[in-house]
C-alpha positions as CSV (number, residue, x, y, z in Angstrom):
1,M,243.7,159.2,146.8
2,T,245.2,157.5,149.9
3,T,243.6,158.2,153.3
4,Y,246.8,157.6,155.3
5,T,250.4,158.9,154.7
6,A,253.1,156.4,153.9
7,R,256.3,157.8,155.5
8,A,259.7,157.6,153.9
9,I,262.9,157.6,155.9
10,E,263.5,161.2,156.9
11,P,266.4,163.1,155.2
12,A,268.4,163.6,158.4
13,V,268.2,159.9,159.1
14,L,269.2,159.0,155.5
15,A,272.3,161.2,155.9
16,E,273.3,159.2,159.0
17,L,272.6,155.9,157.3
18,R,274.8,156.8,154.3
19,V,277.8,157.2,156.7
20,S,277.0,154.4,159.3
21,D,273.9,152.3,159.3
22,D,272.0,151.1,162.3
23,A,274.2,148.0,162.6
24,G,277.3,150.3,162.8
25,Q,278.4,149.4,159.3
26,P,279.6,152.0,156.8
27,G,277.4,152.7,153.8
28,V,278.7,151.0,150.6
29,P,277.1,152.6,147.5
30,Y,277.0,150.8,144.2
31,T,275.4,151.3,140.8
32,A,272.4,149.1,140.3
33,T,272.6,146.7,137.3
34,E,269.0,145.6,137.8
35,G,266.0,147.5,138.9
36,G,262.8,146.8,140.8
37,S,263.9,146.9,144.5
38,P,262.1,149.4,146.8
39,L,263.8,152.6,147.9
40,R,262.8,153.7,151.3
41,C,264.0,157.3,150.8
42,C,261.6,158.1,148.0
43,L,259.1,155.2,148.2
44,R,259.6,154.0,144.6
45,T,261.6,151.2,143.0
46,F,265.0,151.9,141.6
47,E,266.1,151.7,138.0
48,P,269.2,150.2,136.5
49,G,272.1,152.7,136.6
50,E,271.0,154.4,139.8
51,R,273.5,154.7,142.7
52,V,272.0,152.9,145.7
53,A,273.1,151.5,149.0
54,L,271.8,148.5,151.1
55,V,271.8,149.6,154.7
56,S,270.6,148.2,158.0
57,Y,267.7,150.3,159.4
58,A,265.9,150.2,162.7
59,P,262.7,152.1,162.2
60,L,261.2,151.4,165.6
61,R,264.4,152.4,167.4
62,R,264.5,155.7,165.4
63,W,260.9,156.4,166.3
64,A,261.4,155.5,169.9
65,A,264.4,157.8,170.2
66,A,262.3,160.7,169.0
67,T,259.3,160.0,171.1
68,G,260.8,158.6,174.3
69,A,259.2,155.2,173.8
70,A,261.0,152.0,175.1
71,P,260.3,149.1,172.7
72,G,262.7,146.8,174.4
73,A,262.9,143.4,172.6
74,Y,260.6,144.7,169.9
75,D,263.4,146.8,168.5
76,E,264.8,145.2,165.4
77,Q,266.8,146.2,162.3
78,G,266.9,145.0,158.8
79,P,268.1,145.7,155.3
80,V,266.6,148.5,153.2
81,F,267.7,150.1,149.9
82,I,268.2,153.9,149.8
83,H,269.7,156.2,147.2
84,A,273.5,156.5,147.8
85,D,273.2,160.3,147.5
86,P,270.4,162.7,148.6
87,C,267.3,162.5,146.5
88,A,264.1,164.6,146.2
89,G,262.1,162.1,148.4
90,P,258.6,160.9,147.7
91,V,256.4,162.6,145.1
92,E,253.9,164.8,147.0
93,G,250.3,163.8,147.1
94,P,250.6,160.1,146.0
95,E,247.5,158.6,144.5
96,A,248.5,155.2,145.8
97,Y,250.6,153.5,148.5
98,P,254.1,152.5,147.6
99,F,255.0,149.0,146.6
100,D,251.3,148.1,146.1
101,R,251.5,145.3,143.6
102,P,248.2,143.3,143.7
103,G,248.7,139.8,145.0
104,A,251.8,140.7,147.1
105,L,251.7,139.8,150.7
106,R,252.3,142.4,153.4
107,T,252.3,142.2,157.2
108,L,250.9,145.3,158.9
109,R,252.4,145.3,162.4
110,R,250.8,147.6,164.9
111,Y,252.7,149.3,167.7
112,D,251.5,151.2,170.8
113,D,253.1,154.4,172.1
114,E,255.8,152.5,173.9
115,G,256.8,150.7,170.8
116,R,255.4,147.3,171.7
117,I,253.5,145.1,169.3
118,V,249.7,145.3,169.9
119,G,248.6,143.3,166.9
120,G,248.9,142.9,163.3
121,R,247.5,141.3,160.2
122,L,248.4,139.8,156.9
123,L,247.3,141.7,153.8
124,E,247.2,140.2,150.4
125,I,247.2,143.4,148.3
126,P,243.9,143.3,146.4
127,A,243.3,144.6,142.8
128,E,242.0,147.8,144.5
129,A,245.2,148.3,146.4
130,T,244.6,151.7,147.8
131,A,241.2,150.7,149.1
132,G,242.7,147.6,150.6
133,F,245.4,149.5,152.4
134,D,243.0,152.2,153.6
135,K,240.7,149.5,155.1
136,A,243.6,147.8,156.8
137,F,244.9,151.0,158.3
138,A,241.4,152.1,159.4
139,E,241.1,148.8,161.2
140,A,244.5,149.2,162.8
141,F,243.8,152.8,164.0
142,A,240.3,151.9,165.3
143,D,242.2,150.5,168.2
144,P,243.1,153.5,170.4
145,Q,246.3,151.8,171.5
146,V,247.8,151.8,168.0
147,A,250.3,154.7,167.5
148,L,251.9,153.5,164.3
149,V,251.9,150.7,161.8
150,H,254.9,149.2,160.0
151,V,254.3,147.6,156.6
152,R,256.6,144.7,155.8
153,A,257.1,142.4,152.9
154,V,256.2,138.8,153.9
155,E,258.8,137.1,151.7
156,Y,261.8,138.7,153.3
157,G,260.3,140.6,156.2
158,C,261.7,143.8,154.8
159,F,260.4,147.1,156.2
160,Q,258.4,148.8,153.4
161,F,257.0,152.0,155.0
162,E,255.4,153.4,158.2
163,V,252.0,155.0,158.8
164,R,251.4,157.0,162.0
165,R,248.2,157.7,163.7
166,P,246.5,160.6,161.8
């Protein structure tokens, strides 16, 4: 059982992204011919035949708008896959963190309550992936400045998911 909650992109934000993404581009859905890429709406990988869209998403900007934070230059956007149509979201009570393939490299970027980077670390996902993530998040949140952590893939820098202070 995970100790921290991996947050998917919220349904209201997904509805906006399907119309116009955070780069101001229209959503362009397509039917996947291959699977395996991570969906940030339901925190699983997609299968061939599913309707998906690749959109630009600015997770820190969205969080800052809701909290009144001012991340300044730390605001960034990048590509994420979402379902082209509304989905059921993540399965309740996950036993593991999403996209937790042992050996994969992740950056855990820490942000304060103003949305500024206050640290981070590289995580090579261990065989005991849940325990490895739990330890890394506990380390991050031991610093009282840390309000949230973004998990990103090292290879492409893609946003994977967010964890907020418990």
